[in-house]
Wavefront OBJ file of the C-alpha trace (Angstrom):
o trace
v -15.445 3.452 4.339
v -14.139 4.375 8.015
v -11.147 6.557 8.156
v -7.831 5.820 9.644
v -4.822 8.208 10.391
v -1.579 6.546 10.257
v 1.293 7.517 12.751
v 4.889 8.079 12.191
v 6.183 6.606 9.057
v 3.097 4.344 8.436
v 1.345 4.442 5.107
v -2.296 3.009 4.300
v -2.481 1.395 0.686
v -5.427 0.011 -0.947
v -4.364 -2.993 -3.227
v -4.812 -2.792 -6.932
v -7.672 -5.249 -8.207
v -5.977 -8.708 -9.059
v -5.749 -9.968 -12.660
v -8.667 -12.025 -13.482
v -7.404 -13.206 -16.889
v -3.935 -14.233 -18.226
v -2.397 -12.437 -21.328
v -3.872 -15.315 -23.520
v -7.311 -14.935 -21.980
v -7.298 -17.762 -19.468
v -9.522 -17.157 -16.560
v -8.004 -17.168 -13.121
v -10.059 -18.322 -10.296
v -9.862 -16.222 -7.116
v -8.327 -18.849 -5.057
v -5.400 -19.366 -7.425
v -4.816 -15.551 -8.020
v -1.882 -13.761 -6.187
v -2.423 -10.741 -4.470
v -1.204 -7.816 -6.492
v 1.981 -6.066 -4.879
v 1.062 -2.511 -5.969
v -1.712 -0.278 -5.056
v -2.829 3.200 -4.084
v -1.756 5.342 -1.154
v -4.788 6.044 0.887
v -3.206 7.883 3.698
v 0.386 8.861 4.830
v 1.584 9.555 8.419
v 3.364 12.756 9.406
v 6.709 10.895 9.023
v 9.535 9.516 11.554
v 11.766 11.397 13.770
v 15.472 11.319 12.986
v 18.264 11.131 15.888
v 18.193 15.027 16.460
v 14.127 14.800 16.890
v 13.500 16.469 13.644
v 10.621 15.081 11.478
v 11.439 13.338 8.409
v 8.680 13.938 5.671
v 7.660 10.785 3.733
v 8.606 10.597 0.040
v 4.950 9.463 -1.118
v 1.656 11.192 -0.920
v -2.000 10.380 -1.168
v -2.791 9.141 -4.530
v 0.466 7.752 -5.528
v 0.567 4.296 -7.036
v 3.338 2.259 -5.328
v 4.950 -0.964 -5.604
v 5.625 -3.089 -2.306
v 6.992 -6.183 -1.436
v 5.059 -9.702 -1.451
v 5.085 -10.026 2.234
v 5.340 -6.301 3.303
v 2.977 -4.732 5.759
v -0.005 -5.850 7.559
v -3.565 -6.484 6.069
v -6.385 -4.809 8.015
v -10.161 -4.730 7.514
v -11.384 -1.341 7.410
v -15.052 -0.580 6.797
v -15.567 -3.712 5.053
v -12.660 -2.986 2.722
v -9.249 -4.753 3.196
v -6.009 -2.248 3.117
v -2.447 -2.549 3.864
v -0.702 -0.631 6.575
v 3.182 -0.634 5.927
v 6.262 1.378 6.822
v 7.527 3.806 4.179
v 10.713 1.804 3.931
v 8.604 -1.265 2.690
v 7.688 0.765 -0.537
v 9.948 -0.338 -3.327
v 8.955 2.566 -5.605
v 6.263 5.072 -6.974
v 4.879 4.293 -10.331
v 5.127 7.226 -12.693
v 2.481 7.648 -15.146
l 1 2 3 4 5 6 7 8 9 10 11 12 13 14 15 16 17 18 19 20 21 22 23 24 25 26 27 28 29 30 31 32 33 34 35 36 37 38 39 40 41 42 43 44 45 46 47 48 49 50 51 52 53 54 55 56 57 58 59 60 61 62 63 64 65 66 67 68 69 70 71 72 73 74 75 76 77 78 79 80 81 82 83 84 85 86 87 88 89 90 91 92 93 94 95 96 97
């Protein structure tokens, strides 16, 4: 996969694999399934700058599993893989294991 270095408070996320079956065992076709709203952080920018020009470090790091809004970010093809580029403020939370 190609590499990408996000700028400012941007974060690169790989979506989790979509569920292919319901809890009762019904198979969901690819065309009917919704894209998952969680994924793994692949890369994190250095952070945004505040009004004083100081860098504000992001609260997430590479490898974190996160939740994000359904329509958050921009989907981009990167080396044949589809990734999501979004701002840190679009992340709803970090999934703790």
